[in-house]
C-alpha positions in Angstrom: 8.7 27.3 12.2 11.3 29.6 10.9 11.2 30.7 7.4 14.7 30.1 5.8 14.2 31.5 2.5 11.7 33.5 0.5 11.4 33.3 -3.3 8.9 34.9 -5.8 8.0 33.2 -9.2 5.4 33.7 -11.9 4.5 30.1 -11.6 5.2 27.3 -9.2 4.4 23.7 -10.2 3.7 21.1 -7.3 4.8 17.8 -8.5 7.7 16.7 -10.8 5.8 13.9 -12.7 5.1 13.8 -16.3 2.1 16.3 -16.1 3.8 18.9 -13.9 6.9 18.8 -15.9 5.0 18.9 -19.3 3.2 22.0 -17.9 6.6 23.5 -16.9 8.0 22.5 -20.5 5.1 24.4 -22.3 5.4 27.5 -20.0 9.1 27.7 -20.6 8.6 27.3 -24.4 6.1 30.1 -24.3 8.3 32.5 -22.6 7.6 32.0 -18.9 11.2 31.5 -17.5 10.5 32.6 -13.9 9.1 29.1 -12.8 9.9 26.7 -10.2 8.8 23.0 -10.0 8.7 21.6 -6.2 8.8 17.8 -5.8 8.2 16.0 -2.6 10.1 12.8 -3.5 13.8 12.5 -3.9 13.3 11.8 -7.7 11.4 13.1 -10.5 8.9 11.1 -12.6 6.0 10.7 -10.3 4.2 7.3 -11.2 6.8 6.6 -13.9 9.7 5.2 -12.0 12.7 3.6 -13.5 15.0 1.8 -11.2 18.7 1.7 -12.4 20.9 -1.0 -11.3 23.9 -3.1 -12.7 22.0 -6.3 -12.4 19.2 -5.4 -14.8 20.4 -2.1 -16.4 17.1 -0.4 -15.9 13.5 -1.5 -15.1 10.2 0.3 -15.1 8.4 -0.3 -11.7 5.7 2.3 -12.6 3.8 3.5 -15.6 5.7 2.4 -18.6 3.4 1.7 -21.8 2.3 3.9 -24.7 -0.1 2.9 -27.5 -0.1 4.0 -31.1 -2.9 6.4 -30.9 -1.5 8.3 -27.8 -0.5 11.2 -29.7 0.5 13.5 -26.8 3.0 11.2 -25.3 4.6 10.2 -28.7 4.9 13.9 -29.6 6.8 14.7 -26.3 9.0 11.6 -26.7 9.7 12.5 -30.3 10.7 16.0 -29.2 13.1 14.6 -26.5 14.6 11.9 -28.4 13.3 9.1 -26.5 12.9 6.1 -28.5 9.7 3.8 -28.3 9.8 0.1 -29.1 7.1 -2.4 -29.4 6.7 -5.3 -27.0 7.4 -9.0 -27.9 4.4 -10.4 -29.7 6.1 -13.6 -31.3 4.4 -16.6 -29.8 1.1 -17.3 -28.3 -0.9 -15.5 -25.7 -2.5 -17.5 -22.9 -5.4 -17.2 -20.6 -5.0 -19.3 -17.6 -8.6 -20.3 -16.3 -9.9 -23.0 -14.2 -6.4 -24.9 -14.1 -5.9 -24.8 -17.8 -3.9 -22.8 -20.3 -5.9 -21.6 -23.2 -4.0 -20.3 -26.2 -4.8 -17.3 -28.1 -3.3 -15.2 -31.1 -1.1 -12.5 -29.7 -2.9 -9.7 -31.6 -6.0 -10.4 -29.5 -6.8 -9.9 -26.0 -6.2 -13.3 -24.3 -9.8 -13.9 -22.6 -10.8 -17.4 -23.4 -14.4 -18.3 -24.3 -15.2 -22.0 -24.4 -17.9 -21.6 -27.0 -19.5 -19.3 -29.8 -22.3 -18.8 -27.2 -19.9 -17.5 -24.7 -17.9 -15.5 -27.4 -21.1 -13.9 -28.6 -22.0 -12.8 -25.0 -18.6 -11.4 -24.5 -18.7 -9.6 -27.8 -22.2 -8.2 -27.1 -20.7 -6.9 -23.6 -17.9 -4.9 -25.1 -20.1 -3.6 -28.2 -22.5 -2.4 -25.7 -19.8 -0.7 -23.6 -18.6 1.1 -26.7 -22.2 2.0 -27.9 -23.0 3.4 -24.5 -19.7 5.3 -24.4 -20.6 7.1 -27.6 -23.1 9.1 -25.6 -20.4 10.4 -23.3 -18.7 13.7 -23.7 -15.2 13.1 -22.6 -14.4 16.4 -21.0 -17.8 16.4 -19.3 -19.3 12.7 -18.7 -21.9 14.0 -16.2 -23.8 15.8 -19.0 -24.8 12.6 -20.9 -28.4 11.8 -21.1 -28.0 8.7 -18.8 -25.2 10.0 -16.5 -27.5 9.8 -13.2 -28.5 6.3 -14.0 -25.1 5.0 -15.0 -23.3 6.7 -12.0 -25.7 5.2 -9.6 -24.9 1.7 -10.9 -21.7 -0.2 -10.1 -19.7 -1.8 -13.0 -20.2 -5.2 -11.4 -24.2 -4.6 -11.5 -23.9 -3.6 -15.2 -22.0 -6.9 -16.2 -24.1 -9.0 -14.1 -27.2 -7.6 -15.8 -25.7 -7.5 -19.4 -24.0 -11.0 -19.6 -26.1 -14.1 -19.6 -23.4 -16.7 -19.5 -21.2 -17.4 -16.5 -18.0 -17.0 -18.6 -19.2 -13.6 -19.9 -19.7 -12.4 -16.4 -16.4 -13.7 -15.2 -14.3 -11.9 -18.1 -16.4 -8.8 -17.7 -15.5 -8.8 -14.1 -12.0 -9.7 -14.2 -11.3 -6.7 -16.7 -12.1 -4.3 -13.8 -9.0 -5.7 -11.9 -6.7 -5.4 -14.8 -7.8 -2.1 -16.4 -9.0 0.0 -13.4 -7.0 -1.7 -10.4 -10.2 -1.9 -8.6 -12.8 -4.6 -7.8 -15.9 -4.4 -10.0 -18.1 -3.1 -7.1 -15.9 -0.1 -6.3 -16.3 1.8 -9.6 -19.5 3.2 -11.2 -20.5 2.0 -14.6 -20.3 6.0 -15.9 -16.7 6.0 -14.7 -15.9 2.7 -16.6 -17.6 3.7 -19.7 -15.9 7.2 -19.6 -12.5 5.6 -19.0 -12.9 3.4 -22.0 -14.2 6.1 -24.1 -11.2 8.3 -23.3 -9.0 5.3 -24.4 -10.6 5.2 -27.8 -12.7 2.2 -27.0 -12.5 -1.4 -25.8 -10.1 -2.8 -28.3 -7.6 0.1 -27.8 -7.9 -0.1 -23.9 -7.8 -3.8 -23.7 -5.3 -4.9 -26.3 -1.4 -5.1 -26.3 -0.9 -5.2 -30.0 -2.0 -1.7 -31.3 -3.6 -1.1 -27.9 -2.6 0.9 -24.8 0.1 -1.5 -23.8 1.7 -1.9 -27.3 5.1 -0.4 -26.8 7.6 1.0 -24.1 10.3 3.6 -23.8 13.8 2.4 -24.5 15.7 3.1 -21.5 12.7 3.7 -19.1 9.6 5.9 -18.9 11.3 8.1 -16.3 13.6 9.4 -19.0 10.6 11.8 -20.2 10.8 13.6 -16.8 14.5 13.7 -16.6 15.0 15.1 -20.1 12.6 17.8 -19.4 14.5 18.8 -16.2 17.4 19.0 -18.6 15.6 21.6 -20.6 14.2 23.4 -17.7 17.5 23.6 -15.9 18.1 21.6 -12.7 18.0 24.6 -10.6 14.3 25.1 -11.7 13.3 21.5 -10.2 13.8 21.1 -6.5 13.6 17.6 -4.8 12.6 16.7 -1.3 10.3 19.8 -1.2 6.9 18.5 0.2 4.3 21.3 0.1 2.1 21.4 3.2 0.6 24.8 3.1 -1.0 26.9 0.4 -2.0 30.4 1.3 -4.1 32.7 -1.1 -4.9 35.5 1.2 -2.5 38.0 -0.4 -1.7 39.1 -4.0 0.9 36.1 -4.2 0.2 32.5 -3.3 2.4 31.5 -0.7 3.6 27.9 -0.5 5.3 26.4 2.6 7.4 23.2 2.6 8.2 20.7 5.2 11.8 21.6 5.4 11.1 25.1 6.4 11.1 27.2 3.0 8.7 29.6 1.8 7.9 30.4 -1.9 5.6 32.8 -3.7 4.0 32.6 -7.1 1.5 34.5 -9.2 -0.1 31.2 -10.2 0.2 27.6 -8.9 -0.4 24.3 -10.7 -0.8 21.5 -8.5 0.2 18.2 -10.5 -0.4 15.7 -7.7 -2.9 12.9 -7.2 -6.1 14.2 -5.7 -5.9 12.0 -2.7 -2.6 13.7 -1.7 -4.2 17.2 -2.0 -5.8 16.5 1.3 -2.5 16.5 3.1 -2.1 20.2 2.6 -3.4 22.8 4.6 -5.3 25.7 2.6 -6.0 29.3 3.6 -8.7 30.2 2.8 -10.2 26.8 3.2 -11.1 24.7 0.3 -14.6 25.3 -1.2 -16.9 22.6 0.4 -17.6 20.6 -2.8 -13.8 20.4 -3.5 -13.2 19.3 0.0 -15.7 16.5 -0.3 -14.6 15.5 -3.7 -10.9 14.9 -2.6 -12.3 12.7 0.3 -14.1 10.7 -2.3 -11.4 10.1 -5.0 -9.4 7.1 -3.9 -6.5 5.6 -5.8 -6.4 2.1 -7.2 -4.4 -0.8 -5.7 -1.3 -2.4 -7.6 1.9 -4.0 -7.0 4.3 -4.2 -10.0 6.6 -7.4 -9.9 9.4 -8.3 -12.3 11.1 -11.7 -12.4 14.5 -12.2 -14.2 15.7 -15.5 -15.5 18.8 -16.8 -17.3 16.9 -17.6 -20.4 13.5 -16.7 -22.0 12.1 -20.0 -21.3 8.6 -19.0 -22.2 9.7 -18.1 -25.7 11.3 -21.5 -26.2 7.8 -22.9 -25.1 6.2 -20.8 -27.8 4.7 -18.2 -25.6 4.9 -14.4 -26.1 4.8 -13.7 -22.5 1.5 -12.1 -22.3 -0.9 -14.0 -20.0 -4.1 -13.3 -18.2 -4.5 -15.4 -14.9 -7.7 -15.8 -13.3 -7.1 -18.2 -10.5 -6.2 -16.1 -7.3 -6.0 -19.1 -4.9 -2.8 -20.5 -6.5 -1.8 -17.5 -8.7 -1.3 -14.2 -7.2 -1.0 -12.1 -10.5 -3.6 -11.0 -13.1 -1.5 -10.2 -16.1 2.0 -10.8 -17.2 4.0 -9.3 -20.2 7.3 -10.0 -21.7 9.6 -7.1 -20.3 12.9 -8.1 -22.2 15.0 -5.3 -23.5 14.6 -4.3 -27.0 18.1 -5.5 -28.0 17.7 -8.9 -26.5 20.0 -8.3 -23.5 18.5 -9.3 -20.1 16.1 -11.6 -22.0 14.6 -13.4 -19.3 12.3 -10.7 -17.8 8.6 -10.7 -17.2 6.6 -7.6 -16.0 3.7 -8.5 -13.8 0.9 -6.8 -12.0 -1.0 -7.6 -9.0 -4.1 -5.5 -8.8 -7.0 -4.6 -6.7 -8.1 -7.1 -4.1 -5.2 -9.2 -5.0 -2.8 -6.4 -4.2 -4.2 -6.0 -0.8 -4.1 -9.7 0.2 -0.5 -9.9 -1.1 0.5 -6.9 1.1 0.3 -9.2 4.2 3.0 -11.5 2.6 6.8 -10.9 2.7 8.7 -10.0 -0.4 10.4 -13.4 -0.4 7.0 -15.1 0.0 5.5 -13.1 -2.8 8.6 -13.8 -5.0 7.9 -17.7 -4.2 4.4 -17.8 -5.0 5.0 -15.9 -8.3 7.6 -18.1 -9.5 5.4 -21.2 -8.6 2.7 -19.8 -10.5 4.8 -19.0 -13.6 6.0 -22.8 -13.5 2.4 -23.8 -13.9 1.3 -21.2 -16.2 4.2 -21.5 -18.7 4.8 -25.2 -18.1 8.3 -25.0 -17.1 10.5 -25.7 -14.0 12.8 -23.0 -15.1 10.4 -20.6 -13.6 11.4 -21.8 -10.1 15.0 -20.5 -10.5 15.0 -16.7 -11.0 18.3 -14.9 -11.0 17.0 -11.4 -9.9 13.5 -10.1 -8.6 12.2 -6.4 -8.5 8.9 -5.3 -7.0 7.2 -2.0 -6.1 3.8 -1.6 -4.1 2.3 1.7 -5.2 -0.1 1.5 -2.3 2.9 1.9 0.0 4.1 5.0 -1.9 3.3 8.1 0.4 3.8 10.7 -2.5 1.6 8.6 -4.8 -1.0 6.8 -2.8 -1.7 4.0 -5.0 -1.9 3.2 -8.8 -2.4 3.3 -11.5 -4.6 6.2 -11.1 -7.7 7.6 -9.1 -11.0 5.8 -9.4 -14.4 6.9 -9.2 -17.1 5.2 -7.0 -20.8 5.3 -7.7 -22.2 8.7 -7.6 -18.8 10.6 -7.7 -18.9 11.9 -11.3 -22.4 13.3 -11.4 -21.8 15.0 -8.1 -18.3 16.1 -8.1 -16.8 15.5 -11.8 -17.2 19.1 -13.0 -14.9 20.5 -10.3 -12.0 17.9 -10.7 -10.0 20.3 -13.0 -11.6 23.6 -12.0 -9.3 26.2 -10.7 -9.4 27.5 -7.0 -8.4 31.2 -7.0 -4.9 31.1 -8.4 -4.4 27.4 -8.1 -4.8 25.3 -11.2 -4.8 21.4 -11.4 -3.0 19.0 -13.7 -2.3 15.4 -13.2 -3.6 12.4 -15.3 -6.8 12.5 -13.1 -7.8 15.8 -14.7 -7.4 14.5 -18.2 -10.2 14.5 -20.8 -8.5 11.8 -22.9 -6.4 8.8 -21.7 -7.3 9.3 -18.3 -5.1 7.3 -16.0 -2.2 6.9 -18.7 1.0 8.9 -19.2 -0.6 10.5 -22.4 -3.3 11.8 -20.1 -0.8 13.3 -17.8 0.7 15.0 -20.9 -2.4 16.6 -22.2 -3.6 17.5 -18.5 -0.2 19.4 -17.9 -0.5 21.3 -21.0 -4.1 22.3 -20.5 -3.2 23.7 -17.0 -0.3 25.5 -18.4 -2.6 27.1 -20.9 -5.0 28.1 -18.3 -2.3 29.8 -16.4 -0.9 31.5 -19.6 -4.5 32.9 -20.2 -4.8 34.1 -16.8 -1.5 35.9 -17.3 -2.7 37.3 -20.6 0.1 35.5 -22.6 -2.4 33.6 -24.8 -6.1 34.0 -25.6 -8.8 31.7 -23.9 -8.9 28.1 -25.3 -11.4 25.4 -24.7 -10.3 23.9 -21.2 -10.0 20.4 -22.6 -7.9 21.5 -25.7 -4.4 19.8 -26.1 -1.6 20.5 -28.5 -1.8 17.2 -30.2 -5.7 16.4 -29.8 -6.7 13.2 -31.4 -10.4 13.5 -30.7 -11.3 12.6 -34.3 -9.6 9.2 -33.9 -11.8 6.2 -34.8 -13.0 4.2 -31.8 -11.8 0.8 -32.1 -14.2 -1.8 -30.8 -12.8 -5.1 -29.3 -16.1 -6.7 -30.3 -14.9 -6.7 -33.8 -12.2 -9.1 -32.9 -14.6 -11.7 -31.6 -16.6 -14.3 -33.5 -19.2 -12.7 -35.5 -22.9 -13.0 -35.5 -23.4 -15.4 -38.4 -21.0 -17.9 -36.8 -22.8 -17.6 -33.3 -26.2 -17.9 -34.8 -25.1 -21.0 -36.8 -23.7 -22.4 -33.5 -26.8 -21.8 -31.8 -29.3 -23.2 -34.3 -27.3 -26.4 -34.8 -27.3 -26.7 -30.9 -31.0 -26.4 -30.7 -32.2 -28.2 -33.8 -29.4 -30.8 -33.9 -28.3 -29.4 -37.3 -24.5 -29.5 -38.5 
């Protein structure tokens, strides 16, 4: 292949998602102006993808949500002037289970337990997960006392051992599809506990109100990336530039792109999902452990579907729009959320997620068939024939996106973290690593992408002798002292459960 152009830079960043662009932003603010961002796709944003169309104005088909204790992304949004608004919470949440719609308060995660005994079991599960998570160091989970034991156990095995009611096990396993976009046997217990610890506890990760799904960006999440590009200068961010070769055999790192261009840099930040790093040719070859690590770090599976209606019929029925659905045979989706615009325009919008094994089964259907099945499901779940007549439909299958490989994030199978965890963010020569999968707080979230990008930028600036050495996991807006919020605190308390059990055994009221 002929080389059409040669350019030299202090830093080149591979990937124009939130993480890569936040790294570039910090570098520029610190005086590193001779930088370049190379993006394989025809847009910026990575896994935050905002479609814009006259039919719906804008719609997030990728990462979209922000929680109240996600300090890093809130700081960035504030700096960029991106408004954050809370999702609709007026009305009731529902949990569709065994053909019935169970009503829950909108401030609590909608998992329905039939009795105090089942609630007690569920409370004990979440309390146990938070308690075990306290042993984990977020930037080094493999160092905790029980790391080997927990990493050899699947999340499914843990739930089945911990829960002693059928309903407790069902909910515990259902969560894996929702939160991790993986089936319960695909991930290790250590990964699940680490993930939840990085998200400030079960209540913070699972809940909508005051949790990870509390709010959205007015105008779409992709604005974050676009506004950073405005700051950097559009000439500093090049699209349709898929890097296929990284050569570190000389004083500069040489990058080659599929369109025939060559770029050189003193330092490189790779801000793409680990699974995509396998598509690049390295010279010298990657160290054996990193090569093995990349082969064992898959992405989750998710389709995001959004259905638009003439009116918000679910609100008229008294629902807030948030639902968990546990019957896959008739209902293809796991979770729904009200996705209406903040100002009330385009009011009849519901954001949906089809995750893990549901995603893989839905892939075999046509888009029209998926839409039909979803609308039929809504008509049952929200008890309204209006659900059968949408005015518009959007969907995006992240497993089909060649420059993401899946979503929401990478998942860690049994044995992965103890064997390979310590090298996930470890630099290789002059190549440093960003991306939400390298975060030590809010792994898998937009907030984690921010902190990971800034950490990688600081590594580079230290190597270039611009700043002194800092702790690798340190971020500019660390909230490590935040209180862990336990979901168990929002379930029936011990005294009520004990009273229920004793009355059941002894026949007393």
